[in-house]
C-alpha positions in Angstrom: -76.7 -36.9 37.5 -77.5 -33.0 37.6 -75.8 -30.5 35.3 -72.6 -28.7 36.4 -73.6 -25.5 34.7 -73.1 -22.4 37.0 -71.1 -24.7 39.5 -68.1 -23.3 41.3 -65.9 -25.6 39.0 -67.1 -24.1 35.9 -66.6 -20.6 37.2 -62.9 -21.4 38.1 -62.4 -22.8 34.5 -63.8 -19.7 33.0 -61.5 -17.5 35.2 -58.5 -19.5 34.4 -59.2 -19.3 30.5 -59.8 -15.6 30.9 -56.5 -15.1 32.8 -54.6 -17.0 30.2 -55.9 -15.0 27.4 -55.0 -11.8 29.3 -51.4 -13.0 29.9 -51.1 -14.0 26.3 -52.3 -10.6 25.2 -49.9 -8.9 27.5 -47.1 -10.9 26.1 -48.1 -10.0 22.6 -48.3 -6.3 23.5 -44.9 -6.5 25.3 -43.2 -8.2 22.3 -44.8 -5.6 20.0 -43.5 -2.7 22.1 -40.0 -4.3 22.3 -39.9 -4.9 18.5 -41.0 -1.4 17.9 -38.5 0.2 20.3 -35.8 -2.0 18.9 -36.7 -0.9 15.3 -36.5 2.7 16.4 -33.1 2.2 18.0 -31.8 0.3 15.0 -33.1 3.0 12.7 -31.3 5.6 14.8 -28.1 3.7 15.0 -28.1 3.3 11.2 -29.1 6.9 10.6 -26.8 9.4 8.9 -27.2 11.6 11.9 -25.9 9.0 14.3 -23.2 7.7 12.0 -21.9 11.3 11.4 -22.1 12.0 15.2 -20.1 8.8 15.9 -17.7 9.5 13.1 -16.9 13.0 14.3 -16.5 12.3 18.1 -12.9 12.4 19.4 -10.8 9.3 19.2 -10.9 7.4 22.5 -8.4 4.8 24.0 -10.9 2.1 23.1 -10.8 3.2 19.4 -7.0 3.0 19.4 -7.1 -0.3 21.1 -9.4 -1.7 18.5 -7.2 -0.5 15.6 -4.1 -1.9 17.5 -5.8 -5.3 17.7 -7.0 -5.4 14.1 -3.6 -4.5 13.0 -1.6 -6.5 15.3 0.5 -3.4 16.5 3.4 -3.6 18.7 3.2 -1.5 21.9 5.6 1.1 20.3 3.6 1.3 17.1 0.3 1.6 19.1 2.0 4.5 21.1 2.9 6.3 17.8 -0.7 6.0 16.8 -2.0 7.5 20.1 0.6 10.3 19.7 -0.7 11.1 16.3 -4.3 11.1 17.4 -3.6 13.3 20.4 -1.4 15.8 18.6 -3.9 16.2 15.8 -7.0 15.8 17.8 -8.3 13.4 15.3 -12.0 12.5 15.2 -12.8 8.8 15.5 -9.8 6.9 14.1 -11.8 3.9 13.5 -13.6 5.8 10.5 -10.4 7.8 9.6 -8.2 4.7 8.8 -10.3 4.0 5.7 -9.3 7.3 4.1 -5.8 6.6 2.5 -5.2 10.4 1.7 -6.0 11.6 5.2 -3.8 8.9 6.9 -1.0 9.5 4.6 -1.1 13.2 5.6 -1.1 12.4 9.3 1.8 9.9 9.0 3.8 12.5 7.0 3.2 15.2 9.5 4.4 12.9 12.3 7.4 11.9 10.2 8.3 15.6 9.9 8.1 16.0 13.7 10.4 13.1 14.3 12.8 14.4 11.7 13.0 17.7 13.4 13.7 15.9 16.6 16.2 13.6 15.0 14.2 10.6 16.3 15.2 7.7 14.1 13.6 5.2 16.4 10.3 7.0 16.2 10.5 7.0 12.4 11.0 3.2 12.4 7.9 2.6 14.4 6.0 5.1 12.4 6.9 3.4 9.1 5.9 -0.1 10.6 2.7 1.5 11.8 1.9 2.9 8.4 2.6 -0.5 6.6 0.2 -2.3 9.0 -2.5 0.1 8.9 -2.4 0.4 5.0 -2.3 -3.4 4.6 -5.5 -4.0 6.8 -7.5 -1.0 5.7 -6.5 -0.1 2.2 -9.7 -0.4 0.2 -9.1 -2.1 -3.2 -10.4 0.3 -5.8 -12.1 -1.6 -8.6 -11.2 -0.1 -12.0 -13.5 -1.6 -14.6 -12.4 0.4 -17.6 -9.3 2.3 -18.6 -11.4 5.4 -19.2 -11.3 5.8 -15.4 -7.5 6.0 -15.2 -6.3 9.5 -14.3 -4.1 11.5 -16.6 -0.4 11.5 -15.7 -0.4 7.9 -14.6 2.8 6.2 -15.3 2.7 2.9 -17.2 5.5 0.4 -17.4 6.0 -1.3 -20.8 8.4 -4.3 -21.0 9.6 -4.5 -24.5 12.3 -7.2 -24.0 14.0 -9.1 -21.3 15.3 -6.7 -18.7 14.0 -3.6 -20.6 11.3 -1.7 -18.6 10.2 1.7 -20.1 8.0 4.3 -18.5 5.2 5.9 -20.5 3.3 8.9 -19.1 -0.4 9.2 -20.0 -0.9 12.7 -21.3 -4.5 12.3 -22.5 -7.5 10.0 -21.8 -10.4 10.7 -24.1 -13.3 8.8 -25.4 -11.4 7.4 -28.4 -8.1 6.4 -26.7 -5.4 6.8 -24.2 -2.4 8.7 -25.4 1.0 7.9 -23.9 4.4 9.8 -24.4 7.1 7.5 -25.6 10.5 8.1 -23.9 13.5 8.5 -26.2 15.2 5.5 -24.5 12.9 3.2 -26.6 14.4 2.3 -29.9 12.0 2.4 -32.9 12.6 -1.4 -33.5 11.4 -2.0 -30.0 8.0 -0.3 -30.6 4.9 -2.7 -30.5 3.3 -2.8 -33.9 0.0 -1.1 -34.6 -2.9 -3.5 -33.6 -0.5 -5.5 -31.6 -1.6 -6.6 -28.1 0.4 -5.2 -25.1 0.3 -5.4 -21.4 1.1 -2.3 -19.4 1.5 -2.2 -15.5 0.4 0.9 -13.6 -0.2 2.0 -10.0 -2.8 4.0 -8.3 -1.9 6.9 -5.8 -1.7 4.4 -2.9 0.7 2.1 -4.8 -1.7 -0.6 -5.7 -0.5 -2.2 -9.0 -2.7 -3.2 -11.9 -2.2 -5.0 -15.3 -3.9 -3.5 -18.4 -4.3 -5.6 -21.4 -4.9 -3.5 -24.4 -3.9 -2.9 -28.1 -1.8 -0.2 -30.0 -3.9 1.8 -32.3 -1.3 4.1 -33.9 1.7 6.3 -33.3 1.7 10.1 -33.6 3.5 13.3 -33.0 2.6 15.4 -30.0 2.2 19.2 -29.9 5.8 19.7 -28.9 7.2 17.0 -31.3 7.3 14.1 -28.8 6.6 10.6 -30.0 3.2 9.2 -28.7 1.5 5.9 -28.7 -2.3 5.7 -28.9 -3.8 2.6 -27.3 -7.4 1.3 -27.3 -9.6 1.5 -24.2 -10.1 -1.8 -22.4 -11.9 -3.4 -19.5 -9.2 -6.1 -19.1 -7.9 -4.7 -16.0 -6.6 -7.0 -13.1 -5.1 -6.1 -9.8 -1.6 -7.5 -9.0 -0.1 -8.5 -5.8 1.6 -5.5 -4.1 5.3 -5.9 -3.1 6.2 -6.6 0.5 8.5 -3.7 0.3 7.4 -0.7 -1.7 9.9 0.6 -4.2 10.8 3.9 -5.8 12.4 4.5 -9.2 15.4 6.7 -8.8 17.9 6.0 -11.6 20.9 7.6 -10.0 24.6 6.7 -10.6 26.4 4.9 -8.0 29.7 3.2 -7.2 29.9 -0.5 -6.1 32.7 -2.7 -4.7 33.1 -6.4 -4.3 33.1 -7.4 -0.7 35.0 -9.9 1.2 33.2 -11.7 4.1 35.1 -12.6 7.3 33.5 -14.7 10.1 35.2 -14.2 13.5 34.6 -16.0 16.7 34.0 -14.0 19.8 33.4 -16.5 22.6 30.4 -18.6 21.7 29.1 -15.9 19.1 30.1 -15.4 15.6 30.7 -12.0 14.2 30.5 -11.3 10.6 32.6 -8.5 9.0 32.1 -7.2 5.5 35.3 -5.6 3.9 34.8 -3.7 0.6 37.6 -3.9 -1.8 39.3 -0.6 -2.8 38.4 -0.9 -6.6 35.2 0.8 -7.4 32.9 0.3 -10.5 30.3 2.4 -12.0 26.7 1.5 -12.0 23.1 3.0 -12.0 20.4 2.2 -9.3 17.1 1.7 -11.2 14.9 1.4 -8.3 15.2 0.8 -4.5 13.3 -0.1 -1.4 14.2 -0.6 2.2 15.0 -4.2 1.5 17.1 -4.0 -1.6 17.5 -2.4 -5.0 18.0 -3.1 -8.7 21.4 -2.1 -10.1 22.5 -1.8 -13.8 26.1 -2.7 -14.5 28.4 -3.6 -17.4 30.1 -6.4 -15.5 28.8 -10.0 -15.7 28.6 -10.4 -11.9 27.1 -13.7 -10.8 24.5 -14.3 -8.1 25.3 -15.1 -4.5 28.2 -12.6 -4.2 28.3 -9.7 -1.8 28.4 -6.1 -3.0 29.0 -2.7 -1.4 27.0 0.3 -2.9 27.7 3.8 -2.4 25.4 6.6 -3.7 22.5 8.8 -3.3 20.1 6.1 -2.2 17.2 8.5 -1.6 18.2 10.7 -4.5 19.4 13.5 -2.1 21.9 12.2 0.5 24.8 9.9 0.1 24.5 6.6 1.9 25.9 3.1 1.6 24.7 -0.5 2.0 26.0 -4.0 1.9 23.9 -6.5 0.1 24.0 -9.8 -1.6 23.1 -10.5 -5.3 20.1 -12.7 -5.4 19.7 -12.8 -9.2 21.5 -11.4 -12.4 19.7 -10.7 -15.6 21.5 -10.1 -18.9 19.6 -7.7 -21.2 19.7 -8.0 -25.1 22.1 -5.1 -25.3 24.6 -6.9 -23.0 24.0 -4.8 -19.9 23.5 -6.7 -16.6 20.7 -6.1 -14.1 21.7 -7.0 -10.6 18.9 -7.8 -8.1 20.2 -7.0 -4.7 18.9 -7.7 -1.2 20.4 -5.6 1.6 22.3 -7.3 4.5 23.6 -4.3 6.3 22.4 -0.7 6.1 22.2 2.1 8.6 18.7 2.9 10.2 19.1 6.5 9.0 19.5 5.4 5.4 16.5 3.0 5.8 14.3 5.8 7.1 15.5 8.2 4.4 14.6 5.5 1.7 11.2 4.9 3.3 10.5 8.6 3.5 11.3 8.9 -0.3 9.1 5.8 -1.1 6.2 7.2 1.0 6.6 10.6 -0.6 7.2 12.3 2.8 10.3 14.3 1.6 8.6 16.1 -1.3 
């Protein structure tokens, strides 16, 4: 049989192989070009210039919709957010929500607008919006050592059951933290030198932490005040934030027992709360929109209803009806009433929330 070298069949095979090589080479070149371009695009999208441009562009409806989805905002809350962005011409709200201080100022400014308008419904939606935004976007600040705690931070020291004392940090140096001791603490209640203690403190945004430390010594300040020096510690742990933020007010109040009447109006029941005429003196230690802690000399048991009248936001007189969920007796015979509000006017609620949020400073 003769050789097939130089035959038409061999020529076709050579052409096909050459074509395949060209196609593979073209595919490789195309993939390389696409990869190179994608790297350029990715690099640009991650560049400081692009991120800054994206961060500073005006807030769009899409940005607001994204925040509304992530925070599960009601329509009215979303409308308040859109109002804030429009009124302040805010840059991209998707970036801004991570800045607690800026968002706090925006919410405060809108509160003042609603306050001038007398828009209590708007305030209610504003506070609901604020709560949801901070819950989703509040970044947990990790404090690894007490040396990083700011001066003037307030610490809570529990010296006995029901006794909570506030200690102000007046100095934070390399050696120790110096705390002013209030005159309300009796000397016998002081922790002993070298004794371990736990202190609760909050950051500016209200995030609570526990500090486990040890007393070094007691000393006298420049103005004669009693002071406690505590050792620096890295035993700092975050605590669960309260569902309702509280504010310490320590204001006197009057309280009354309450009679509850249930009346039938057709198929519905109407509950009426009737305060008694006799008033008793007490002090509200702290308060939130959901309830308060009241100090009294009377041994009032839990599950009773109570009417409270006083400066619930430290400025304006309001009243509320609540139920006593728990009673604690202190070692000095004073009773602490833990109260959940059942009936309180929306204006009073907004005034309390404004105080808690530091909008009325």
